[in-house]
C-alpha positions in Angstrom: -2.0 22.1 -1.4 0.3 24.2 0.7 0.6 27.9 -0.2 4.2 27.5 -1.3 3.4 24.5 -3.5 0.5 26.4 -5.1 2.7 29.4 -5.9 5.4 27.1 -7.4 2.9 25.3 -9.4 1.4 28.5 -10.8 4.9 29.8 -11.6 5.8 26.6 -13.5 2.5 26.8 -15.4 3.3 30.3 -16.6 6.7 29.2 -17.8 5.1 26.2 -19.6 2.5 28.3 -21.3 4.9 30.9 -22.5 7.4 28.3 -23.6 4.7 26.7 -25.7 3.9 30.1 -27.2 7.5 30.5 -28.3 7.7 27.0 -29.6 4.5 27.6 -31.7 6.1 30.8 -33.0 9.2 28.9 -34.2 7.0 26.5 -36.2 5.2 29.3 -38.0 8.3 31.3 -39.1 8.7 31.0 -42.8 8.8 33.1 -46.0 7.0 36.1 -44.5 9.7 36.4 -41.9 12.4 36.4 -44.7 10.3 39.1 -46.6 10.2 41.2 -43.5 14.0 41.0 -43.1 14.5 41.9 -46.8 12.2 44.9 -46.4 14.2 46.2 -43.5 17.5 45.5 -45.2 16.4 47.5 -48.2 15.2 50.4 -46.1 17.2 53.6 -46.7 15.7 55.3 -43.6 14.8 54.0 -40.2 12.6 51.4 -38.7 9.6 53.0 -37.0 8.1 50.7 -34.4 4.8 51.4 -32.8 2.4 49.8 -30.3 0.0 50.7 -27.5 0.2 49.7 -23.8 2.2 46.5 -23.2 2.8 46.2 -26.9 4.3 49.7 -26.8 6.7 48.5 -24.1 7.8 45.6 -26.3 8.2 48.0 -29.2 10.6 50.1 -27.2 12.7 47.1 -26.3 12.9 46.0 -29.9 13.9 49.5 -30.9 16.8 49.3 -28.3 17.9 45.9 -29.6 17.8 47.0 -33.3 19.7 50.2 -32.6 22.4 48.3 -30.7 22.8 45.8 -33.6 23.1 48.1 -36.5 19.5 48.8 -37.5 18.5 52.4 -36.9 15.1 52.4 -35.2 12.7 54.8 -33.5 9.7 54.3 -31.2 6.5 56.1 -32.3 3.6 56.2 -29.8 0.4 55.9 -31.8 -1.5 58.5 -29.8 1.3 61.0 -30.3 1.5 60.1 -34.0 -2.2 61.0 -34.7 -1.6 64.3 -33.0 1.4 65.5 -35.0 4.3 63.1 -34.4 3.5 61.3 -37.7 5.8 63.9 -39.2 8.9 61.9 -38.2 7.9 59.2 -40.7 9.5 59.4 -44.2 8.8 57.4 -47.3 12.2 55.7 -47.1 11.3 54.3 -43.6 9.8 50.9 -42.7 7.0 50.7 -40.0 6.6 47.7 -37.6 3.2 47.7 -35.9 2.7 45.5 -32.8 -0.8 44.5 -31.5 -2.4 41.4 -30.1 -5.8 42.2 -31.4 -4.8 43.9 -34.6 -7.7 46.2 -34.1 -6.2 48.8 -31.8 -8.0 52.0 -32.8 -4.9 54.3 -32.7 -2.9 52.0 -35.0 -5.8 51.3 -37.4 -6.2 55.0 -37.7 -2.5 55.3 -38.7 -2.5 52.5 -41.3 -4.0 54.6 -44.1 -1.5 57.4 -43.3 1.4 55.0 -43.5 0.1 53.8 -46.9 -0.3 57.3 -48.1 3.3 58.0 -47.3 4.3 54.8 -49.3 5.8 53.2 -46.2 6.0 49.4 -46.0 4.2 48.0 -43.0 5.3 44.9 -41.1 2.8 43.7 -38.5 3.5 41.5 -35.5 -0.1 40.6 -34.8 -2.0 38.1 -32.7 -5.1 38.0 -35.0 -4.4 37.1 -38.6 -8.0 38.2 -39.6 -7.7 41.7 -38.1 -7.6 45.0 -40.0 -3.9 45.4 -39.2 -3.1 42.0 -40.7 -5.0 42.7 -43.8 -3.5 46.2 -44.4 0.1 45.2 -43.8 2.8 44.7 -46.5 4.0 41.7 -44.5 2.2 40.1 -41.6 4.0 38.0 -39.0 1.8 35.7 -36.9 2.4 36.4 -33.2 -0.8 34.6 -32.0 -0.8 32.5 -28.9 -3.0 29.6 -27.7 -3.6 31.2 -24.3 -2.3 33.9 -22.1 -0.5 32.8 -18.9 -2.9 35.0 -17.0 -5.6 32.6 -15.6 -8.3 35.1 -16.6 -6.9 35.4 -20.1 -6.7 39.2 -19.7 -3.2 40.4 -18.8 -0.9 40.3 -21.8 1.7 37.6 -21.0 2.3 35.0 -23.6 1.3 37.4 -26.3 3.9 40.0 -25.3 6.5 37.3 -25.0 5.8 36.1 -28.5 6.1 39.6 -29.9 9.3 40.2 -28.0 10.9 37.0 -29.3 9.7 37.7 -32.8 11.3 41.2 -32.6 14.5 39.7 -31.3 14.5 37.2 -34.2 14.2 40.1 -36.7 17.0 42.0 -35.0 19.4 39.1 -35.0 18.6 37.9 -38.5 19.3 41.5 -39.6 22.6 41.4 -37.6 23.6 38.2 -39.4 22.7 39.6 -42.9 24.7 42.7 -42.2 27.7 40.7 -41.1 27.6 42.8 -37.9 30.8 42.1 -36.0 31.7 42.3 -32.2 33.7 45.4 -33.2 30.7 46.9 -34.8 28.7 46.1 -31.7 31.3 47.8 -29.5 30.9 51.1 -31.4 27.4 51.3 -30.0 28.4 50.1 -26.5 31.5 52.2 -25.6 30.7 52.4 -21.9 31.0 49.9 -19.1 32.7 46.5 -19.0 31.1 45.5 -22.3 32.7 48.4 -24.1 36.1 47.6 -22.6 35.8 43.9 -23.5 35.2 44.8 -27.2 37.4 47.9 -27.6 40.2 47.9 -25.1 43.5 46.8 -26.6 46.5 45.5 -24.6 48.6 48.4 -26.1 46.6 50.8 -23.9 47.5 49.0 -20.6 51.0 47.7 -21.1 54.3 49.2 -19.8 56.2 50.3 -22.9 59.3 52.2 -24.0 61.8 52.7 -21.2 59.5 51.1 -18.7 60.1 47.6 -20.4 62.5 45.5 -18.2 65.0 44.1 -20.6 68.5 42.6 -20.5 70.9 41.0 -22.9 71.1 37.2 -22.7 74.8 37.1 -21.5 74.6 39.6 -18.6 75.2 38.4 -15.1 72.0 37.3 -13.3 72.7 40.1 -10.8 72.1 42.7 -13.5 68.9 41.0 -14.5 67.7 41.1 -10.8 68.5 44.8 -10.7 66.5 45.4 -13.8 63.6 43.6 -12.4 63.8 45.5 -9.2 64.0 48.9 -10.9 61.2 48.3 -13.3 58.9 46.6 -10.7 57.0 44.4 -13.0 58.1 41.1 -11.5 60.0 40.0 -14.6 62.5 41.0 -17.3 62.7 40.2 -20.9 65.9 38.5 -22.1 66.9 39.5 -25.7 69.7 38.6 -28.1 72.0 41.1 -29.8 69.3 42.2 -32.2 66.8 42.8 -29.5 64.7 39.7 -30.3 63.0 38.1 -27.4 64.6 34.8 -26.3 63.1 34.3 -22.9 61.8 35.9 -19.7 62.9 35.8 -16.1 60.2 36.1 -13.4 60.2 36.2 -9.6 59.2 32.5 -9.7 62.1 31.6 -11.9 64.5 33.2 -9.4 62.9 31.3 -6.5 63.2 28.0 -8.3 66.8 28.8 -9.3 67.9 29.7 -5.8 66.5 26.3 -4.6 69.0 24.6 -6.9 72.0 26.9 -7.1 73.7 28.3 -4.0 76.2 30.5 -5.8 74.7 32.7 -8.6 77.8 34.7 -9.3 78.5 32.9 -12.5 74.9 32.5 -13.6 73.8 34.6 -16.6 70.4 35.8 -17.7 70.2 33.0 -20.3 70.8 30.4 -17.6 67.9 31.6 -15.5 65.4 32.5 -18.2 62.3 30.5 -19.3 62.8 30.0 -23.0 60.0 30.7 -25.5 57.6 32.4 -23.0 54.0 33.1 -23.7 53.6 36.3 -25.7 50.9 38.3 -27.2 51.0 40.6 -30.3 50.3 44.3 -30.2 46.7 45.2 -31.0 45.2 42.1 -29.2 42.0 42.7 -27.2 42.8 43.1 -23.5 40.0 40.6 -22.6 41.7 37.9 -24.6 45.0 38.6 -22.9 43.3 38.3 -19.5 41.8 35.0 -20.5 45.2 33.7 -21.7 46.9 34.7 -18.5 44.3 33.2 -16.3 44.4 30.0 -18.4 48.2 29.6 -17.9 48.2 31.0 -14.3 50.8 33.7 -15.1 50.9 37.3 -13.9 52.9 38.9 -16.7 53.0 38.6 -20.5 55.4 40.1 -23.0 53.8 42.0 -25.8 55.8 41.6 -29.1 55.8 43.2 -32.5 55.9 41.4 -35.8 59.7 40.9 -35.4 59.3 39.4 -31.9 60.9 42.4 -30.3 59.4 43.3 -26.9 57.0 46.2 -27.4 55.6 46.1 -23.8 54.9 44.1 -20.7 51.3 43.7 -19.4 50.7 42.8 -15.8 47.7 40.9 -14.6 46.9 43.6 -12.0 46.5 46.2 -14.8 43.9 44.0 -16.5 42.0 43.2 -13.4 41.8 46.9 -12.4 39.8 47.6 -15.6 37.0 45.2 -14.4 37.3 43.1 -17.5 36.4 40.0 -15.5 32.9 41.3 -14.8 29.6 40.3 -16.3 28.1 43.7 -17.2 26.3 43.7 -20.6 24.4 46.9 -20.5 
């Protein structure tokens, strides 16, 4: 077998083994998983998550996921805990211990301490006969048939199983808390993700005196002057009560001039597009961007409840925010 073929085969084998580990995990999830979620929901304090080595790295990732989805969590290193950091644990907390063997000396040393504090213990463990499994309030089976490591030494499938189980807990908790995208945004105010979930069209639109607007019966020349002055490539056309009736865009003008040579008698209402696409104040900017891209338009009128123009949003303003990016961190 060529070297490349051997490398590809090994890579595929790793994926197959770890996929099987996750599939087995799914089959085992039952009442114990629901009990673990209930324990965390009832917790008045924080979720303290602990693990050694690779399990500790997985613990830190689960902490990050839980914190970002509404479950306050802290990582506690077992070695630090037995040398004083155990003081961060309170009796209104819940502890999650992660270990493949379930016999990690630092964690087994901590178990009696957790019990003395009256703290519920949830184990994500690979050995259901281990001390950690026996001493826990709820034990979640994270065992695997085999590691993807050919020597069965490096934690691979086992850490994947623990990670997936932690994600399952976090998302189940998110669901039980009715955690909304707006809630999520409160913990992710920075970057494109924060903008997608928090930025409203009101913050980007041209408003007040900057809104291009003309009455429906004015000469087209006046409408063109308004468009030129306000420099948004369009103007609103309103009735006597200021209610939006239509919009004139640069494209409308080009199409009109192809049909009409003399525009001296043309009014704004003759040139406008009736019932244009609009958006209400308070709409998320990312939704407006999606709408504009869908209809291939570069401006959109923002209206209030009475359909009076409250602003005009230009595609360029939305694009400049980077809302079209894929950042999720």
